[in-house]
Structure formats: C-alpha cells, structure tokens
C-alpha positions as CSV (number, residue, x, y, z in Angstrom):
1,M,-19.8,0.7,38.4
2,E,-16.7,1.1,40.5
3,W,-15.0,4.5,40.5
4,G,-11.9,3.3,38.5
5,M,-14.0,1.6,35.8
6,A,-16.4,4.6,35.6
7,N,-13.5,7.1,35.4
8,R,-11.9,5.2,32.5
9,M,-15.2,4.9,30.7
10,A,-15.6,8.7,31.1
11,Q,-12.2,9.3,29.6
12,L,-13.4,7.4,26.5
13,I,-17.0,8.4,26.1
14,Q,-17.3,12.2,26.3
15,S,-20.0,14.1,28.3
16,D,-22.3,14.2,25.2
17,G,-22.3,10.4,25.2
18,R,-20.2,10.3,22.0
19,C,-16.7,9.3,21.1
20,L,-14.1,9.5,18.3
21,F,-11.4,6.9,18.6
22,L,-8.4,7.0,16.3
23,P,-6.8,3.6,15.7
24,V,-3.2,3.3,14.7
25,D,-2.8,-0.3,15.6
26,H,-2.7,-1.7,12.0
27,G,1.0,-2.4,12.1
28,Y,0.6,-5.3,14.5
29,F,-0.5,-7.5,11.6
30,Q,0.1,-5.4,8.5
31,G,3.5,-3.9,9.1
32,P,4.3,-0.4,7.9
33,T,0.9,0.4,6.3
34,R,0.7,3.4,3.9
35,N,0.8,6.7,5.8
36,L,1.5,4.8,9.0
37,E,5.2,4.1,8.3
38,E,6.1,6.7,10.9
39,P,3.4,6.6,13.6
40,R,4.6,9.7,15.4
41,K,4.4,11.8,12.2
42,T,0.9,10.4,11.5
43,L,-0.4,11.0,15.0
44,E,1.0,14.5,15.9
45,P,-1.4,16.6,13.8
46,L,-4.4,14.5,14.7
47,L,-4.1,14.0,18.4
48,S,-6.0,17.1,19.5
49,Y,-9.1,16.0,17.5
50,A,-9.3,12.4,18.9
51,D,-10.9,11.4,22.1
52,A,-8.7,8.3,22.5
53,I,-6.1,6.4,20.5
54,F,-6.3,2.7,19.8
55,I,-2.6,1.6,19.8
56,T,-0.1,-1.1,20.6
57,R,2.3,-0.9,23.5
58,G,5.3,-0.6,21.2
59,V,4.0,2.4,19.4
60,V,2.9,4.0,22.7
61,R,6.5,3.9,23.9
62,S,8.1,5.0,20.6
63,S,5.6,7.5,19.2
64,L,3.4,9.0,21.9
65,D,4.7,11.6,24.3
66,A,3.5,11.0,27.9
67,D,3.0,14.6,28.6
68,R,0.6,15.2,25.8
69,A,-1.1,11.9,25.2
70,K,-4.8,11.2,24.9
71,P,-6.4,8.3,26.7
72,I,-5.2,5.0,25.1
73,I,-7.1,1.9,24.3
74,L,-4.3,-0.7,24.3
75,R,-4.4,-3.4,21.6
76,V,-3.7,-6.6,23.5
77,S,-4.4,-9.3,20.9
78,G,-2.2,-10.5,18.0
79,G,0.2,-13.2,17.1
80,T,-0.7,-13.4,13.4
81,S,0.3,-11.4,10.2
82,M,-0.9,-10.8,6.7
83,V,1.5,-13.4,5.4
84,G,0.5,-16.0,7.9
85,K,-2.0,-18.8,7.5
86,D,-5.0,-17.3,9.3
87,L,-5.4,-13.9,10.8
88,A,-8.2,-15.2,13.1
89,N,-5.7,-17.3,15.1
90,E,-4.9,-14.6,17.6
91,G,-3.9,-14.7,21.3
92,I,-3.5,-12.3,24.1
93,T,-0.2,-10.6,23.7
94,T,0.0,-8.2,26.7
95,S,-0.2,-8.8,30.4
96,I,-2.6,-7.0,32.7
97,E,0.4,-5.7,34.6
98,E,1.7,-4.0,31.4
99,V,-1.7,-2.5,30.8
100,V,-1.7,-1.0,34.3
101,R,1.9,0.2,33.8
102,L,1.0,2.0,30.7
103,N,-2.0,3.6,32.4
104,A,-4.4,2.5,29.6
105,A,-8.0,3.7,29.7
106,A,-9.1,0.4,28.1
107,M,-8.0,-2.8,26.4
108,G,-9.0,-3.9,22.9
109,L,-9.1,-7.4,21.5
110,S,-10.5,-9.0,18.3
111,I,-13.0,-11.8,18.2
112,F,-13.6,-13.9,15.1
113,V,-17.2,-15.2,15.2
114,G,-17.9,-17.9,12.6
115,T,-14.3,-18.8,11.9
116,E,-12.2,-21.8,12.7
117,Y,-10.8,-19.9,15.7
118,E,-14.1,-18.6,17.1
119,H,-13.9,-20.7,20.3
120,E,-10.3,-19.5,21.1
121,S,-11.0,-15.8,20.4
122,L,-14.2,-15.8,22.6
123,L,-12.3,-17.4,25.5
124,N,-9.6,-14.8,25.0
125,L,-12.2,-12.2,25.4
126,S,-13.6,-13.8,28.5
127,K,-10.2,-14.1,30.1
128,L,-9.4,-10.5,29.3
129,V,-12.7,-9.3,30.8
130,D,-12.0,-11.2,34.0
131,E,-8.6,-9.4,34.3
132,G,-10.1,-6.1,33.3
133,E,-12.9,-6.2,35.8
134,R,-10.4,-7.1,38.6
135,Y,-8.4,-3.9,37.9
136,G,-11.2,-1.6,36.8
137,I,-10.2,-1.5,33.1
138,P,-12.8,-1.8,30.4
139,V,-12.5,-4.1,27.4
140,M,-13.5,-3.1,23.9
141,A,-14.3,-6.1,21.7
142,V,-13.5,-5.7,18.1
143,T,-15.8,-7.8,15.9
144,A,-13.6,-9.1,13.1
145,V,-14.7,-10.9,9.9
146,G,-12.8,-13.9,8.8
147,K,-11.7,-14.3,5.2
148,E,-14.6,-16.7,4.4
149,L,-17.1,-14.3,5.8
150,G,-17.1,-11.5,3.3
151,K,-20.7,-10.4,3.9
152,R,-21.0,-8.0,6.8
153,D,-24.7,-8.1,7.1
154,A,-26.8,-7.1,10.1
155,R,-27.6,-10.6,11.2
156,Y,-23.9,-11.5,11.5
157,L,-22.9,-8.2,13.1
158,A,-25.8,-8.4,15.6
159,L,-24.7,-11.9,16.5
160,S,-21.1,-10.9,17.0
161,C,-21.9,-7.8,19.0
162,R,-24.3,-9.5,21.3
163,I,-21.9,-12.3,22.0
164,A,-19.2,-9.8,22.9
165,A,-21.5,-7.9,25.2
166,E,-22.7,-11.2,26.8
167,L,-19.1,-12.1,27.6
168,G,-18.5,-8.8,29.3
169,A,-17.1,-6.3,26.8
170,R,-17.9,-2.8,28.0
171,V,-17.8,-1.4,24.4
172,V,-18.1,-3.1,21.1
173,K,-16.5,-2.0,17.8
174,T,-18.2,-3.3,14.7
175,Y,-18.8,-2.5,11.1
176,W,-21.6,-0.3,9.8
177,C,-24.0,-2.0,7.4
178,E,-26.5,-0.3,5.0
179,E,-29.5,-2.4,5.9
180,G,-30.5,-3.1,9.5
181,F,-27.7,-1.4,11.4
182,E,-30.3,-0.1,14.0
183,K,-31.0,-3.8,14.8
184,V,-27.3,-4.4,15.4
185,V,-27.2,-1.5,17.9
186,Q,-30.5,-2.4,19.6
187,G,-29.5,-5.9,20.1
188,C,-26.2,-4.9,21.9
189,P,-26.7,-3.9,25.5
190,V,-23.4,-2.0,25.6
191,P,-22.2,1.0,23.5
192,V,-21.4,0.4,19.9
193,V,-18.7,2.3,17.9
194,M,-18.3,2.0,14.2
195,A,-15.2,0.6,12.5
196,G,-13.9,1.8,9.1
197,G,-17.0,0.7,7.2
198,P,-17.2,0.0,3.5
199,Q,-14.7,0.8,0.8
200,V,-15.8,4.2,-0.6
201,E,-14.4,6.6,-3.2
202,T,-15.3,10.0,-1.7
203,E,-15.1,11.8,1.6
204,L,-18.9,12.4,1.4
205,E,-19.6,8.7,1.4
206,V,-17.6,8.4,4.7
207,F,-19.6,11.3,6.2
208,E,-22.8,9.6,5.1
209,F,-22.2,6.2,6.7
210,V,-20.9,7.8,9.9
211,H,-23.9,10.1,10.1
212,D,-26.3,7.2,9.4
213,G,-24.7,5.0,12.0
214,I,-24.9,7.8,14.7
215,Q,-28.6,8.3,13.8
216,K,-29.2,4.6,14.3
217,G,-27.6,4.5,17.7
218,A,-23.9,4.1,17.5
219,I,-22.1,6.4,20.0
220,G,-19.2,7.1,17.7
221,V,-16.4,5.9,15.5
222,N,-13.1,4.1,15.5
223,L,-11.8,5.2,12.1
224,G,-8.1,5.0,11.1
225,R,-7.4,4.6,7.4
226,N,-10.4,6.7,6.4
227,I,-8.6,9.5,8.2
228,W,-4.8,9.1,8.0
229,Q,-4.8,7.7,4.5
230,N,-6.8,10.7,3.3
231,D,-4.8,13.3,1.4
232,H,-6.0,15.8,4.0
233,P,-6.2,13.9,7.3
234,V,-6.7,17.0,9.5
235,A,-9.6,18.1,7.4
236,M,-11.0,14.6,7.5
237,I,-10.8,14.1,11.3
238,R,-12.3,17.6,11.9
239,A,-15.2,16.8,9.6
240,I,-15.9,13.4,11.2
241,R,-15.6,15.0,14.6
242,A,-18.3,17.5,13.6
243,V,-20.6,14.6,12.6
244,V,-20.0,12.7,15.9
245,H,-19.9,15.6,18.4
246,E,-21.8,18.4,16.7
247,N,-24.5,16.5,14.9
248,A,-23.3,17.9,11.5
249,T,-25.0,16.6,8.4
250,P,-22.9,14.9,5.7
251,K,-23.2,18.1,3.6
252,Q,-22.0,20.3,6.5
253,A,-19.1,17.9,7.1
254,Q,-18.2,18.1,3.5
255,E,-18.2,21.9,3.6
256,L,-16.0,21.8,6.7
257,Y,-13.6,19.3,5.0
258,D,-13.4,21.5,1.9
259,S,-12.8,24.7,4.0
260,V,-10.0,23.2,6.1
261,K,-8.4,21.6,3.1
262,N,-8.5,24.8,1.1
263,S,-7.2,26.9,4.0
264,G,-4.0,24.8,4.1
265,R,-4.3,24.4,7.9
C-alpha cells in the first residue's frame, strides 16, 4: 500500500484496529432530519469522541472548523431525495479534485445491489475506486437496501459486501444482522463497519448489537441516528466508544451511559 493510502487508512482505523465513524450525511437525501437541523450544533459536543466524520462537502464548509476537525469521509454520491421516485438512482456528485481540496481521508458512496439501479451504482463505485487509487484516497462502499429489499439477511449482505470489496472498496459499511453476521464479515476481504442496525427501543439493544458485531469480526461502527437522535447523545457516543475501543460489554456500556447521563456532562 502506498504511503498516502496507508496514511489515510491509519487516520480512519485506529491503532487497536477499530473505528467509530459518526455519519451526519443524512441531509443529502432527507433534508433537515430531527436533531440534525443545525449540523454544527449536533457535531460540536460529539467530535472529540469520533474517529472520523462521514459528511457532505456543504456541511464540511458550513459546520466543521478546519482547525479542530476530525478526519472526514466525504459523501460523494447523491442526486435523489425522499420525495423522488427511487433513492437507488444515485450518481457521483463530487469531483476528485474537490475531494483532494477538502483533504478528505476517504470517500463514501452507496451501492444498491438487487435494485433496478444495481448496474449504475456498481459502475459508480468502480469509477470512484479508479480515481481514489490514483490519488491515494480510500473508498468506503455503503451497502444500501432498496425499498423492495426489506429483509437484511446474511446472504444478501454477504453478497453486497463481497461485490463492493471485489470492485476495490477499501472499507465496507453494512448492516448488522442477528443470524449469520460472522459469515458476512468472513466473506468480505476488506474491513467491515456496521451501519445503524435494526430499529430498537432501548440503548441497551444498541450496545448489544454493536458488541455482537464486534465479536463477530466487524472493526467498528458508522452510527448516526442511534447517537445524535438519542436524548443524551454524549452519553451514547461515549458508551458505544467503550464497546468499540475498550471491549466493554453491553452491561458495562449501559452503566457508562447511565453515569454520564445522570452526571449532566
């Protein structure tokens, strides 16, 4: 691996081989999502606990101070919205020159395996990998599920992750699944990070699926709404960080969450 690529990967994946990415890119298709109406206000108390931020170029410029920023994974796909016909019909929205200008540690792009736009999204990934490799910038492929693919089972996730790795992604972001997640990770020859996961009602359930995924081989998480839509986001990110980087159990993470929440910090 060339020095530039290795250096950027080292910014993302910490010395313990783990990572906690904080995504705040939701507005690129959802608009002002709850608790992300003002990205700067959402980010400021959480920055010190994240290893990298998954973000769009517009929010980088408007809401992230250059003198205290964390490494950024730049969201470079888009072109659709929640009110449009099909979220899977994305294209590449940002030039490689812009990625270099913003000093991004990586680029992130969604793929939509099994949808009408599978072909286009996989070619988008291939093109982005070509440009990234030329400039020493890794690509994180985000395995997205189309509206008609409601079941995020291990077979589908393993297929999506392996295809992303085969096309050159250096990191793959995918969903955790209760059955067979270890097979998803084992079948992907590049690091796997977990996305937001299932809809859950308690913090403990988040800690449990994060812990399970780490034990089964994921190197970390890319969690947004489970953190900044929580009533106590600092407590939440600190507890998740303890699971990722300190091997805390779900029970220990819950105790840390409760402690930070009750302290008012």
